[in-house]
C-alpha positions in Angstrom: 10.2 4.5 -14.7 9.0 1.4 -14.5 9.5 -1.3 -11.9 10.8 -3.5 -13.8 13.5 -0.7 -14.6 14.0 0.4 -10.9 14.6 -3.3 -10.3 17.0 -3.5 -13.0 18.8 -0.5 -12.2 19.2 -1.4 -8.3 20.6 -4.4 -9.4 23.1 -2.7 -11.5 24.0 -0.7 -8.4 24.7 -4.1 -6.5 26.3 -5.7 -8.7 28.9 -2.6 -8.8 30.0 -3.7 -5.3 30.5 0.1 -4.2 29.9 2.0 -1.0 30.5 5.5 -3.1 27.4 7.1 -1.7 27.3 9.4 -4.7 26.3 6.2 -6.6 23.2 5.8 -4.1 22.0 9.3 -4.4 22.5 8.8 -8.3 20.3 6.1 -8.6 17.5 7.3 -6.5 17.2 10.7 -8.2 16.8 8.9 -11.5 14.3 6.4 -10.6 12.4 9.6 -8.8 13.0 7.6 -5.0 15.3 10.3 -3.4 13.1 11.0 0.0 14.1 14.7 0.7 11.1 14.3 3.7 12.6 10.9 4.5 11.8 12.2 8.4 8.2 12.2 7.9 8.9 8.0 7.7 10.6 8.1 10.6 9.4 7.0 14.3 12.0 8.3 16.5 12.9 12.0 17.0 15.7 12.5 17.0 16.0 10.0 14.0 17.5 6.9 16.2 18.9 5.3 12.7 19.4 1.8 14.6 15.8 1.9 15.7 14.9 2.9 12.1 16.5 0.0 10.8 14.8 -2.8 12.9 11.8 -2.2 10.8 13.1 -2.7 7.6 12.1 -6.8 7.2 8.5 -5.3 7.5 9.0 -1.9 5.6 7.1 -1.1 2.0 9.1 0.3 -0.7 8.8 3.9 0.0 10.1 3.4 3.9 12.9 1.7 2.2 13.7 5.1 -0.3 13.7 6.7 3.0 15.8 4.5 4.9 18.3 5.1 1.9 18.2 8.9 1.9 18.5 8.9 6.1 21.3 6.8 5.4 22.7 9.1 2.8 22.2 12.6 4.8 23.9 11.2 8.1 27.1 10.7 6.0 26.6 14.0 4.9 27.0 15.3 8.6 29.0 11.9 9.2 31.0 11.6 6.6 32.3 7.9 6.2 29.2 6.6 7.4 27.3 5.5 4.8 30.8 3.4 3.4 31.2 1.6 6.8 27.0 0.7 6.9 28.1 -0.5 2.7 30.8 -2.8 4.6 28.4 -3.7 7.3 25.7 -4.8 4.6 22.7 -2.3 6.0 22.9 -0.6 2.9 22.6 -4.1 0.5 20.0 -4.9 3.0 17.8 -2.0 2.2 18.7 -2.4 -1.5 18.0 -5.9 -1.3 14.1 -5.6 0.1 13.6 -2.5 -2.6 14.2 -4.9 -5.3 12.3 -7.8 -3.5 9.2 -5.2 -3.4 9.4 -4.3 -6.7 
């Protein structure tokens, strides 16, 4: 998938204005950007999500994809947290950064 196609897919995802984690999983999988090794990108252990997200302003595209995967995995263990992070703007900020980098 080209960067232009990825950008369009991410923009479409934001336009849907949904915090449903399934839509984000599907999007990352279709773009081949789901980082199953997201732990390798993190600097804290155990992962401190707030600390990691503090790195967003300087994050590259792969780190942003790892952040998004991290939030999706966090939701797997704490059902509903992804939607809360979406409402707080954290998910959108990551996707906006990914679009900017593309």
